[in-house]
C-alpha positions in Angstrom: 26.5 40.4 7.1 28.6 37.3 6.9 29.7 37.4 10.6 26.1 37.8 11.6 25.0 34.9 9.5 27.8 32.7 10.9 26.8 33.7 14.4 23.2 32.8 13.8 24.1 29.5 12.4 26.3 28.6 15.3 23.5 29.7 17.7 21.0 27.5 16.0 23.4 24.6 16.2 24.1 25.1 19.9 20.3 25.5 20.5 19.6 22.2 19.0 22.6 20.1 20.3 21.0 19.2 23.6 18.0 17.5 21.9 19.8 14.9 19.7 18.5 11.3 20.0 19.7 7.9 19.1 18.4 5.3 16.7 16.9 1.9 17.2 15.2 1.6 13.7 16.7 -0.2 10.7 16.5 0.1 6.9 14.7 -2.6 4.8 14.7 -3.4 1.1 10.9 -3.6 0.8 9.1 -3.4 4.1 5.3 -3.5 4.2 3.1 -1.8 6.8 -0.2 -3.6 5.9 -2.5 -0.6 6.2 -6.2 -1.1 5.7 -7.2 2.5 5.4 -8.2 3.6 1.9 -8.1 7.3 2.5 -5.0 9.4 1.8 -4.4 13.0 2.8 -1.6 14.6 0.8 0.1 17.5 2.6 2.1 20.0 0.6 5.3 21.6 1.8 6.9 25.0 1.6 7.0 27.1 -1.6 4.2 25.1 -3.3 0.5 24.4 -2.9 -1.8 21.3 -3.5 -1.3 21.5 -7.2 2.0 19.7 -6.6 0.1 16.5 -5.8 -2.2 16.3 -8.9 -0.3 13.3 -10.4 0.0 11.5 -7.1 -3.7 12.0 -6.5 -4.6 10.5 -9.8 -2.1 7.6 -9.3 -3.6 6.5 -6.0 -7.2 7.1 -7.0 -6.7 4.8 -9.9 -5.7 2.2 -7.3 -8.8 2.5 -5.2 -7.9 5.2 -2.7 -9.9 8.3 -1.8 -7.4 11.1 -2.0 -7.7 14.6 -0.4 -5.2 17.4 -1.1 -5.9 20.3 1.3 -4.2 23.7 1.1 -2.4 25.3 4.0 -4.0 28.6 5.1 -3.5 31.3 2.4 -2.2 28.8 -0.1 -5.4 28.1 -2.1 -5.5 29.2 -5.7 -3.4 29.2 -8.9 0.3 29.7 -8.0 0.7 32.6 -10.5 -2.2 34.4 -8.9 -0.8 33.8 -5.4 2.6 35.3 -6.5 0.8 38.3 -8.0 -1.5 38.9 -5.0 0.1 37.9 -1.8 -2.3 37.5 1.2 -1.1 39.9 3.9 -1.9 37.3 6.5 0.6 34.8 5.1 3.7 36.2 6.7 2.5 35.4 10.2 1.4 31.8 9.5 2.9 29.4 12.0 3.9 25.8 11.9 1.4 25.0 14.6 -1.4 26.5 12.6 -0.5 24.4 9.6 -0.6 21.2 11.7 -3.9 22.1 13.4 -5.4 22.9 10.0 -4.8 19.4 8.8 -5.7 17.8 12.1 -9.1 19.5 11.9 -9.7 18.1 8.5 -8.7 14.6 9.6 -11.1 14.8 12.5 -13.9 15.2 9.9 -13.1 12.1 8.0 -14.9 8.7 8.3 -11.7 6.8 8.9 -8.2 7.5 10.1 -6.2 8.3 6.9 -2.8 7.6 5.5 -1.0 10.9 5.4 1.8 11.7 2.9 3.8 14.9 3.2 6.8 16.4 1.3 9.4 18.7 2.7 8.1 20.7 5.6 5.0 18.6 5.4 7.1 15.6 6.3 7.4 17.1 9.8 3.6 17.8 9.7 3.2 14.1 9.1 5.4 13.2 12.1 3.4 15.6 14.4 0.1 14.1 13.2 1.3 10.6 13.7 2.5 11.6 17.2 -1.1 13.0 17.8 -2.5 9.6 16.7 -4.3 11.2 13.8 -3.1 8.8 11.1 -3.1 5.1 10.3 0.4 5.6 8.7 2.6 8.4 7.7 5.0 8.8 4.7 7.6 11.6 5.0 9.2 12.4 1.7 12.4 14.6 1.9 10.9 15.7 5.2 12.0 18.5 7.5 13.2 17.3 10.9 11.6 18.1 14.3 13.3 20.5 16.7 15.0 17.6 18.5 16.7 16.2 15.4 19.6 18.4 14.4 19.9 19.4 10.7 23.2 19.9 9.1 24.9 23.1 8.0 24.0 22.5 4.3 20.3 22.7 5.2 20.9 25.9 7.2 22.9 27.5 4.3 20.2 26.6 1.7 17.3 27.8 3.9 19.0 31.0 5.2 17.3 33.3 2.7 14.0 32.0 4.0 14.6 31.9 7.8 16.7 35.1 8.0 15.4 36.8 11.2 16.1 40.3 9.8 13.2 39.8 7.4 10.6 39.8 10.2 7.1 38.7 9.1 7.6 39.5 5.5 6.7 36.7 3.1 9.4 34.8 1.2 9.1 34.9 -2.6 11.6 32.6 -4.2 13.6 33.8 -7.1 14.0 31.5 -10.1 17.7 31.2 -9.3 17.1 30.1 -5.7 14.3 27.7 -6.8 16.6 26.1 -9.3 19.6 25.8 -7.0 17.6 24.6 -4.0 14.4 22.9 -5.1 15.0 21.6 -8.7 18.7 21.0 -8.4 19.0 18.2 -10.9 16.8 19.8 -13.6 17.9 22.1 -16.4 17.3 25.8 -15.8 14.5 25.8 -18.4 12.8 22.8 -16.8 13.1 24.4 -13.3 11.6 27.6 -14.6 8.6 25.6 -15.9 8.1 24.1 -12.5 8.5 27.5 -10.9 5.8 29.0 -13.1 3.3 26.2 -12.5 3.9 25.4 -8.8 5.9 28.1 -6.9 4.0 30.2 -4.3 5.0 32.8 -1.7 5.7 31.4 1.7 5.7 32.3 5.4 9.2 32.6 6.9 7.7 31.7 10.3 6.8 28.2 9.4 10.4 26.9 9.0 11.6 29.3 11.8 9.2 27.6 14.2 10.7 24.2 13.5 14.0 25.5 15.0 12.7 27.4 18.0 9.2 26.4 19.0 8.6 23.6 21.4 5.5 22.5 19.4 8.0 21.4 16.7 9.4 18.7 18.9 8.3 15.1 18.4 8.2 12.4 21.2 10.7 10.0 19.5 10.3 7.4 22.3 6.5 7.1 22.1 5.0 4.0 20.2 3.5 5.1 16.9 1.7 3.9 13.8 3.9 3.0 10.8 6.2 5.6 9.4 8.1 5.6 6.1 10.9 8.1 5.4 12.1 8.7 1.9 15.2 10.6 0.9 16.5 11.9 -2.4 20.2 11.4 -3.0 20.7 14.8 -4.6 18.5 16.8 -2.3 20.4 19.8 -0.8 17.5 21.2 1.3 16.9 17.9 3.1 19.9 15.6 2.2 19.1 11.9 2.2 21.4 11.3 5.2 19.2 13.7 7.2 16.1 11.8 6.3 17.8 8.6 7.4 18.9 10.3 10.7 15.3 11.4 11.2 13.9 7.9 10.8 16.6 6.4 13.0 15.9 8.8 15.8 12.8 6.8 16.8 13.3 4.5 19.7 10.3 2.2 20.0 11.4 -1.2 18.7 7.8 -2.4 18.3 6.8 0.4 16.0 7.5 0.3 12.3 9.9 3.0 11.1 11.5 2.5 7.7 13.8 4.5 5.4 14.4 4.4 1.6 16.8 6.4 -0.5 16.2 7.1 -4.2 19.2 7.7 -6.3 19.5 10.8 -8.4 16.5 12.6 -6.9 16.5 16.2 -5.8 14.0 18.0 -3.6 11.6 17.9 -6.5 11.4 14.2 -6.0 7.6 14.0 -6.2 7.4 15.7 -9.6 10.7 15.0 -11.4 11.0 12.3 -14.0 10.6 8.9 -12.3 8.2 10.0 -9.6 6.1 6.9 -10.3 8.9 4.7 -8.9 8.6 6.6 -5.6 4.8 6.2 -5.7 5.1 2.5 -6.5 7.4 2.0 -3.5 4.9 3.8 -1.2 2.0 1.7 -2.5 3.9 -1.5 -1.9 4.9 -0.4 1.6 1.3 0.3 2.4 0.0 -3.2 1.3 
């Protein structure tokens, strides 16, 4: 199995090499995007559902925003119930379906919203901004588009999910994988509590699509509405340097593209102790 895994990783790297781009954006201590929209759509990433945004929703609603937390298809419900009763349609769910599901919601809103996405949903944010569906986008520990090359660490961590030998079966995280990958800086007991309250089964095809489907490309030369990329120093699924690389891949010098790294944060950056500091930064950037 090891030679097969190595071959697949090398293939993915080769497949992606011809799409790498160059940066024209810069970091800033406290940039501000001056966004007037008062509607926020929070988009959840892989392995969780909208319950992961409950505290963020309350935080921004207390500051005058209308907040919406939609579920991706087949992700609605209590996580424990979703783990116990896996929807048979989940395994075939695609990245494009996830994006279009949120785009349809946005089209029904009275104003163009701010969109905030974590993990895989960071790439959903990039696609929706490219489609001019958002007043601004915030990508927190976000997955990269097909034309921005991830590192081997990301591939190694995500291999149990994207393994092509698993076909259209759903991925159900073990507590061990969840701790080592998602809640890296937490104690095992704390990680297990997060697992019990938030972890859901997931489609393997969503992350696979970001590697091989043309829809997962983003036009990085196109002018766009403001984008903020946030990375966690201790994240091993999406290392902070990959989030920085993603931000710096945009070319248009007249578009706002900023990056901020938070020290000591793992992939569970939106829920671990100190999440309010991240939310505070986002709030200030929007003003």
